[in-house]
C-alpha positions, 0 to 999 in steps of 0.5 A, a space after each residue: 499500501 503506498 502513502 497514497 493510498 494510505 493517505 486517502 483511506 485515512 482521509 489525508 494525503 501521502 505526504 501527511 503520511 510520510 510525515 507521520 513516517 518522519 516524525 515530521 507530524 502526529 496523527 490526531 488520536 482518530 487518526 490512529 485509532 483508524 490506522 490502527 484499526 486498517 493495519 490490524 493493529 493496536 493504536 497505541 503501538 502506531 503511537 510508540 507509546 513504549 511498553 518499554 518504558 512500563 517494564 522499566 518501571 517495573 523493574 525498578 518497583 521492584 529493586 532489578 537493576 538493569 545489569 540483573 535484568 540482563 544477566 537473567 533475561 540474556 540479553 544485551 546491556 544494550 538490549 535492555 537499553 534500546 527496549 525500556 528507551 523506546 528506542 526499539 520493539 520489543 520481540 515477544 519472545 525477549 518480552 517473554 522473558 523479561 517478564 519471567 524475570 518480573 515474576 509474571 507469565 507472559 500469557 497472562 500478560 495482556 501487554 505479550 498478548 497485545 504485542 504477539 498479536 501485533 507481530 502477527 499482523 506486521 508480519 501479514 500485512 508485509 508479506 501482502 505488501 510484498 504481494 501487492 508491490 510484485 504485481 505492481 512490479 510485473 505489471 508495468 514491467 509487462 505494459 513496457 514489454 508490450 510497448 517494445 518490438 520483437 528486438 527490443 524485447 530480446 535486448 531487455 530480457 537481455 539486460 535483465 539477465 545481465 542486472 540478476 549478475 550484479 550482486 547488488 542487484 540480486 534477490 538473496 531468495 534466488 539460487 544461481 541457477 533461478 537467476 538465469 
């Protein structure tokens, strides 16, 4: 989904969506709620309200130092700092470890449930986005090929074969044989 398409669904411009993504502008609560429904995630997640800050407060309330938390949850100090500061999203598996150190079961935690649901929704949205982008690309290539005569089509194919041999342009999911 493009910024323009998302903007239309929210009733704003694509430029506004771009500004949201760059942190240059904040969406209204109403827009966050609409966006959450569209992307199937919690509005608080989109707003960047940090679960890490909540976990940091819980850790401190229990008198657990960052060093102790990193050791027990098997994290690096840098990881814990990024999570607690809100500079990095806490993966569900890491959250489960942290909650365990804090004496909570991840499965009983609303935060954990919300996070796993959000991760699933993001994975699905990413997959759908990739499929849509591929479809657009494929359609554009087909349209361009139709504008070429037979010689132009053969040359275009030859150039694509050449591009596929350049490592910077290669898709890591395909083998060398599949690219030829």
